[in-house]
C-alpha positions in Angstrom: -143.0 -144.3 -45.6 -145.5 -142.0 -47.5 -148.1 -144.9 -47.2 -147.7 -145.2 -43.8 -148.1 -141.4 -43.2 -151.4 -141.7 -45.5 -152.7 -144.2 -43.1 -152.1 -141.9 -40.2 -153.5 -138.9 -41.6 -156.7 -140.9 -42.6 -157.8 -141.9 -38.8 -157.2 -138.4 -38.1 -159.5 -137.5 -40.4 -162.0 -139.9 -39.6 -162.0 -138.3 -35.8 -162.1 -134.9 -37.1 -164.9 -135.5 -39.7 -166.9 -138.0 -37.1 -166.6 -134.8 -34.4 -167.4 -132.4 -36.5 -170.8 -134.3 -38.0 -171.7 -135.3 -33.7 -171.2 -131.5 -33.3 -173.4 -130.2 -35.9 -176.1 -133.0 -35.0 -175.7 -132.1 -31.4 -175.4 -128.3 -31.2 -178.1 -127.8 -34.7 -181.4 -128.5 -32.2 -181.8 -127.5 -28.6 -183.5 -130.9 -28.1 -180.3 -132.8 -28.9 -178.9 -134.1 -26.1 -175.1 -133.3 -25.0 -174.7 -136.6 -24.5 -173.6 -136.7 -28.4 -170.4 -134.9 -27.1 -169.5 -137.8 -24.6 -169.9 -140.0 -27.5 -167.1 -138.1 -29.7 -164.9 -138.3 -26.8 -165.2 -142.5 -27.1 -165.1 -142.5 -30.5 -162.4 -140.2 -30.5 -160.6 -142.7 -28.2 -161.3 -145.6 -30.5 -159.2 -143.8 -33.2 -156.8 -143.0 -31.1 -156.2 -146.5 -30.3 -156.3 -147.3 -34.2 -153.8 -144.6 -35.0 -151.5 -145.8 -32.2 -151.3 -148.8 -33.9 -150.7 -148.1 -36.7 -147.9 -145.4 -35.9 -146.3 -148.7 -34.1 -146.4 -150.3 -37.3 -145.1 -147.0 -38.9 -142.4 -147.1 -36.8 -141.0 -150.2 -37.4 -140.1 -148.8 -41.1 -139.2 -146.1 -39.4 -136.5 -147.7 -37.6 -135.3 -149.5 -39.9 -134.8 -146.0 -42.3 -132.9 -144.8 -39.1 -130.3 -147.8 -38.9 -129.6 -147.6 -42.8 -129.1 -143.6 -42.1 -127.1 -144.1 -39.4 -124.6 -146.8 -40.3 -124.9 -147.6 -44.4 -125.1 -144.4 -46.1 -121.8 -143.0 -44.1 -120.1 -146.4 -44.7 -120.6 -145.9 -48.3 -118.9 -142.3 -47.8 -116.0 -143.8 -46.2 -116.6 -142.9 -42.5 -116.0 -145.2 -39.8 -119.2 -146.8 -38.3 -119.7 -149.9 -35.9 -118.9 -153.1 -38.0 -122.0 -155.1 -36.5 -124.2 -152.9 -37.9 -125.8 -155.7 -40.2 -126.6 -157.8 -37.0 -128.7 -155.0 -35.6 -130.4 -154.7 -39.0 -131.0 -158.1 -39.4 -132.0 -158.7 -36.1 -134.8 -155.9 -37.1 -135.7 -157.6 -40.1 -135.7 -161.4 -38.6 -138.1 -160.4 -35.3 -139.7 -157.0 -36.3 -140.7 -154.9 -33.3 -142.1 -151.2 -32.9 -139.3 -149.2 -31.0 -142.1 -147.5 -28.6 -144.6 -149.3 -26.3 -148.4 -148.7 -26.7 -148.4 -146.1 -24.5 -146.0 -144.3 -25.7 -147.6 -144.4 -29.1 -151.3 -143.4 -27.4 -149.4 -140.6 -25.9 -147.4 -139.3 -29.4 -150.5 -139.5 -31.0 -152.2 -137.8 -28.4 -150.0 -134.8 -27.9 -149.6 -134.4 -32.1 -153.0 -134.6 -33.2 -155.9 -135.3 -30.6 -155.4 -133.0 -27.8 -156.6 -130.5 -30.3 -159.5 -132.3 -31.3 -160.6 -132.8 -27.5 -160.0 -129.8 -26.3 -162.6 -128.8 -29.3 -164.8 -131.2 -28.1 -164.7 -130.2 -24.7 -165.7 -126.5 -25.3 -168.4 -127.8 -27.6 -170.4 -129.9 -24.6 -169.8 -126.9 -22.3 -171.6 -124.9 -24.9 -174.0 -127.1 -25.7 -174.6 -127.8 -22.1 -175.0 -123.9 -21.2 -177.9 -123.8 -24.2 -179.9 -126.4 -21.8 -180.9 -123.4 -19.4 -183.6 -121.1 -20.1 -183.2 -117.4 -21.7 -184.1 -115.9 -18.3 -181.7 -118.2 -15.8 -178.9 -116.7 -15.0 -175.6 -118.4 -15.9 -173.6 -120.0 -12.7 -171.2 -122.9 -12.7 -174.0 -124.7 -10.6 -176.8 -124.7 -13.7 -173.5 -125.9 -15.8 -173.1 -129.1 -13.4 -176.7 -130.0 -13.2 -177.0 -129.6 -17.0 -174.6 -132.5 -17.4 -177.3 -134.9 -15.9 -177.8 -138.1 -18.2 -181.2 -139.5 -17.2 -180.9 -139.8 -13.2 -177.5 -140.1 -13.3 -176.4 -136.5 -11.7 -174.4 -133.9 -13.6 -171.6 -133.8 -11.0 -171.1 -137.8 -11.4 -170.8 -137.0 -15.7 -168.2 -134.0 -14.9 -166.5 -136.2 -12.4 -166.3 -138.8 -15.1 -165.3 -136.3 -18.2 -162.9 -135.1 -15.4 -160.9 -138.1 -14.8 -161.1 -138.9 -18.2 -159.4 -136.0 -19.3 -157.0 -136.2 -16.5 -155.8 -139.9 -17.9 -155.5 -138.3 -21.8 -153.0 -135.7 -20.4 -151.0 -138.0 -18.0 -150.7 -140.2 -21.3 -149.4 -137.0 -23.3 -147.3 -136.1 -21.1 -145.3 -139.0 -20.0 -145.3 -140.4 -23.2 -141.8 -140.8 -24.5 -140.1 -137.9 -26.4 -136.8 -139.6 -28.1 -136.3 -141.5 -31.0 -134.3 -145.1 -30.9 -131.1 -144.0 -33.1 -131.8 -140.0 -33.0 -128.9 -137.8 -32.0 -129.4 -135.2 -29.3 
């Protein structure tokens, strides 16, 4: 179980290191584009998918462990348990399947680790957009929206795309299941 935990942590570490490197590059020079942060958002989405897939694999082992904890150990200690628990474990060993679907695993990992990374990227992106305006120009939300343009693509369009992406992430995090199978209460 520890090996799976290290595999999950490794993906999060990749995400943090990549984000920090991209943020250092983007904020290190005023001439570097804010698009680097949009790229960081997409890179983190890739890492989130990798971690969610690994999490589903981890959940297979976790589910088997919970079966043993719920049925084997109590039986060894003299408690009454369902006599057909062997069939449940054999079924899990014969056809391994994750007790959680892909969307739930994405939501779990997002809620546990990646939402904070995405909040940091959003704050850094907005800070980068603010550095685009000249020092004499007064800060206004309109100047922030205009600064988000990419080539001929308007800034409001970039904000809409980022807003839709973050709404999607928030929906994933909120709607993901919150209970493990075989857990009490």
